[in-house]
C-alpha positions in Angstrom: -16.9 -27.0 -12.0 -13.3 -25.8 -11.4 -10.7 -27.2 -13.8 -8.2 -29.7 -12.6 -4.7 -30.4 -13.8 -3.8 -32.0 -17.1 -3.3 -35.4 -15.4 -6.8 -35.4 -14.0 -8.2 -34.3 -17.4 -6.6 -37.3 -19.0 -8.3 -39.5 -16.4 -11.8 -38.1 -17.0 -14.2 -40.8 -18.1 -17.3 -38.7 -18.5 -17.5 -36.2 -21.4 -20.2 -34.4 -19.6 -17.8 -33.0 -17.0 -17.6 -29.3 -17.8 -14.9 -26.8 -16.9 -16.2 -23.3 -16.0 -13.3 -21.8 -14.2 -9.5 -22.0 -14.7 -7.5 -20.2 -12.0 -3.7 -20.2 -12.5 -1.2 -19.0 -9.9 2.5 -19.7 -10.4 5.1 -18.0 -8.3 8.7 -19.1 -8.4 11.6 -16.7 -7.9 14.1 -19.0 -6.4 17.7 -18.0 -6.5 17.1 -15.8 -9.5 17.9 -12.5 -7.9 20.4 -9.7 -8.3 21.4 -8.1 -11.5 19.7 -9.4 -14.7 23.1 -10.1 -16.3 24.3 -12.1 -13.3 21.5 -14.7 -13.6 22.4 -17.9 -15.4 20.6 -19.4 -18.3 19.4 -22.1 -15.9 17.9 -19.4 -13.6 16.0 -18.0 -16.5 14.8 -21.4 -17.7 13.7 -22.4 -14.1 11.7 -19.3 -13.4 10.2 -19.0 -16.9 9.5 -22.8 -16.9 7.3 -22.4 -13.8 5.9 -19.0 -14.1 5.3 -18.7 -17.8 5.2 -22.3 -19.2 3.0 -23.4 -16.2 0.4 -20.9 -17.4 0.9 -21.8 -21.1 0.5 -25.5 -20.3 -2.7 -24.8 -18.3 -4.1 -22.8 -21.2 -3.2 -25.4 -23.8 -4.9 -28.1 -21.7 -8.1 -26.3 -20.7 -8.9 -23.6 -23.2 -9.9 -26.0 -26.0 -12.2 -27.9 -23.4 -13.8 -24.6 -22.3 -14.4 -23.4 -25.9 -16.0 -26.7 -27.0 -18.5 -26.9 -24.1 -20.7 -23.9 -25.3 -21.1 -22.8 -21.7 -19.8 -19.7 -20.0 -16.2 -20.2 -18.7 -13.6 -17.9 -17.3 -9.8 -17.9 -17.0 -8.0 -16.2 -14.1 -4.2 -15.8 -14.4 -2.6 -14.1 -11.4 0.8 -12.4 -12.0 1.6 -10.3 -8.9 2.4 -6.7 -9.0 5.7 -7.7 -10.6 3.7 -8.2 -13.8 3.0 -4.4 -13.9 5.9 -2.8 -12.1 9.5 -3.9 -12.3 11.2 -4.0 -8.9 15.0 -3.9 -8.6 17.1 -7.0 -8.2 14.5 -9.5 -9.4 14.6 -9.0 -13.1 14.0 -12.6 -14.1 10.9 -12.8 -11.9 9.7 -9.4 -13.2 10.1 -10.5 -16.8 8.3 -13.8 -16.2 5.3 -12.0 -14.6 5.2 -9.4 -17.4 5.0 -12.3 -19.8 2.0 -13.7 -17.9 0.2 -10.4 -18.1 1.0 -10.2 -21.9 -0.4 -13.7 -22.4 -3.5 -12.9 -20.5 -4.1 -9.6 -22.4 -3.6 -11.4 -25.7 -6.3 -14.0 -24.7 -8.6 -11.1 -24.1 -7.8 -9.5 -27.5 -8.3 -13.0 -29.1 -11.9 -12.9 -27.8 -11.4 -15.3 -24.8 -13.2 -14.3 -21.6 -10.6 -13.4 -19.0 -11.1 -12.4 -15.3 -8.3 -10.9 -13.3 
């Protein structure tokens, strides 16, 4: 069964509902372009809030459920090529996508099954 958002998890009434797949895709660049030093603190917070904290919140909500169920489960975090290569003029977005890759690799090294 695919995992749903935190709101739907809170409404689950049957403890037998398992979560086997968490797929997370966040992609917000918005107005955060140009030189890194020209982006405001609000630009950084907005992009990281969506791209990084969106992934973190999903992991916090679903990883404990997936670990408790004693059934195979997978997490897929997508980060775009910007998570591997830094393109010019989108430094805030690049940094947020690199963070998603680092979080995903850390889960792998922590022994959590990751796909993607």
